[in-house]
C-alpha positions in Angstrom: 0.0 0.0 0.0 1.4 3.4 -0.9 2.7 5.4 2.1 0.5 8.4 1.3 -2.6 6.2 1.3 -1.6 4.6 4.6 -1.3 8.1 6.0 -4.6 9.2 4.7 -6.4 6.2 6.0 -4.8 6.6 9.4 -5.9 10.3 9.5 -9.4 9.3 8.6 -9.5 6.5 11.2 -8.2 8.7 14.0 -9.9 11.9 12.8 -6.7 13.9 13.0 -4.2 15.7 10.8 -0.8 14.1 10.1 1.2 16.9 11.7 0.5 18.9 14.8 -1.3 22.2 14.4 -4.2 23.2 12.1 -4.8 22.8 8.4 -2.4 25.6 7.5 0.4 24.0 9.6 0.5 20.9 7.3 3.3 20.6 4.7 2.4 22.3 1.4 0.4 19.9 -0.9 0.1 17.1 1.6 -3.6 17.4 2.2 -4.2 17.7 -1.5 -2.3 14.5 -2.2 -4.1 12.7 0.6 -7.4 13.8 -0.8 -6.5 12.7 -4.3 -5.4 9.2 -3.2 -8.5 8.8 -1.0 -10.7 9.7 -4.0 -9.0 6.9 -6.0 -9.2 4.5 -3.1 -12.9 5.2 -2.4 -13.9 4.9 -6.1 -12.2 1.4 -6.3 -13.8 0.3 -3.0 -17.2 1.5 -4.2 -16.8 -0.4 -7.4 -15.5 -3.6 -5.7 -18.4 -3.6 -3.2 -21.3 -2.5 -5.5 -20.3 -2.3 -9.1 -18.4 -5.5 -9.8 -21.5 -7.8 -9.7 -22.5 -9.7 -12.8 -25.3 -7.9 -14.7 -24.9 -4.7 -12.5 -21.8 -3.1 -14.1 -23.6 -0.9 -16.6 -26.2 0.3 -14.0 -23.5 1.0 -11.5 -21.4 3.0 -14.1 -24.4 5.1 -15.0 -25.3 5.9 -11.3 -21.6 6.6 -10.3 -20.2 8.4 -13.3 -17.6 10.3 -11.2 -16.2 7.2 -9.6 -16.2 5.4 -12.9 -14.3 8.3 -14.5 -11.6 7.8 -11.9 -11.5 4.0 -12.3 -11.3 4.3 -16.1 -8.5 6.8 -15.9 -6.5 4.6 -13.5 -7.1 1.5 -15.6 -5.9 3.4 -18.7 -2.8 4.5 -16.9 -2.2 0.9 -15.8 -2.5 -0.4 -19.4 -0.1 2.3 -20.7 2.6 1.9 -18.0 2.6 -1.7 -17.0 
C-alpha cells in the first residue's frame, strides 16, 4: 500500500491531521495529495463492493459516473505503463 494512502487512512480513522497544528500548519500539498489518493481508493472500493457484480456493471457505471471516470483513468494508466 502506498505510504500516502496509509497516512490518509490513518488520519481518517483517528480523525486527525498528520502533523501537529491546524490545516495551515501541514506541509504544502500534503492534504491535496491525501485527498486525491482517497478519491481513487474510495472509487475502487465502491466499485469492488457494489459495481463488480454480474449484470450490475452498466447500471453502477451510470449511477456513479464520477467514480467510474476515476477508475477508467487509472485503468488506462495501468494499461499504458505496466
